[in-house]
N, C-alpha and C positions, 0 to 999 in steps of 0.2 A: 188207887194203888196203895196208898198208905194203909187202908183197911185190910187189904190182902196180906200185907206184911205183918200186921198185928193179929188178925183173926184166923190166919191159915192154920190148918191142922196138918198132921203128918200125911193124911190121905190126900189133902189138897196138894201138898208138895209133890207127892208121888204122881198125881194126875198131871201136874204142870210139867214135871220131868219127863213123863211118858210122851206128852204132846211135843215137847222140845226134841226128844229123841227121834220121833217120827218126822218132824220137820227137818232135822239135820240129815236123816237118811235120804230124804227126797232131794235136798240141796246137794249132798255129796254125789248123788247119782245124776245130777243135772236135770232133774225132773221138776215139773211145776209143783210148787209147794204152797200155793195160796190157801188151799183148804186146811192144810196143817197149820199154817200161820193163824188162820181163823180159830182153830181149835185151841192153840196155845193161848190166845187172848181170852177166849171163852173160859178156859180153866183158871186163868188169873182172876177174871171177874168173879167166877164162882168162889174162889178162895177168899174174896172180900166178905162173903156171906151177907151181901146187900143185894136184894132182888131188883132194886132200881138200877143199879150199875149194870147188872147182868142183862136186864131188859133193854136198856139203852144200847148196849153193845150188840145185842141180837138185832136191833133195828138198823143200826148204821153200818155195821161191818159187812153185811152181804153186798150192799151198794158199793162200798169202797173196794172190795175184792173184785167185783164185776168190772169196775173201771180199770183197776190195776191189770186185770187179765186182758181186757180189750186194748189197752194202751201199751201193754208190754212194759210196765213200769218196773217189774221185778226182774231186772237183768242179773247176770251172774255176779257182778261186782257188788250190787246192792244186797243180794242174798247173803253173801259172806259177811257183810256188815250187820245184817239183821241177826245172823247167828250169834255174833258177839253181843249184840244188844239184848237179845233174848236171854242169853246166859247171864248177863249182868242183872237183868230184871229178876230172874229166878234166884240168883245168889242173894240179892238184897231181901227178897221175900223169905228165903231160908234163914237169913241172919236176923229177921224181924226188924229191919231198918226201913221204916216207912218213908223217910225223907229221901234216902238213896234210891229206893224203888221208884218213887215218884220222879226223881231226876232222870233215871234211866228211861222211864216210859216217856217222859217229855222229849228227851233226845230221840228216842225211837220214833215217835209220832211226828217229829219235825218234817220228815219227808212227806208225810201225808198232808200236812199243812201247806208245805211249799207247792206240792202238786195241785192242791185245791185252788191255789191262787191263780193257776194258769187257766 
């Protein structure tokens, strides 16, 4: 996450923003947005310009999304929370604040960690 905040380009920021906008449209319409969530995280990983991070994400995220869809983890309340978290992540990346970007991502992934404990 810190690498994305430090290494990102204007094109990376535009790609992350586009992914976030598509996610937000789906959430606003009450539609499933797991795929758009995946794309948001992929764009953040790409902004790190670190192929290891991107590869790891491509390996683990599909399984996480599959479980989330099957278990209906992404309810309406959680989606609204994720929108705010995504916006915080993006803003920290735009600001080049790696520490804050990392903090926002840790907070965002807390739900994933808690769910995995069950």
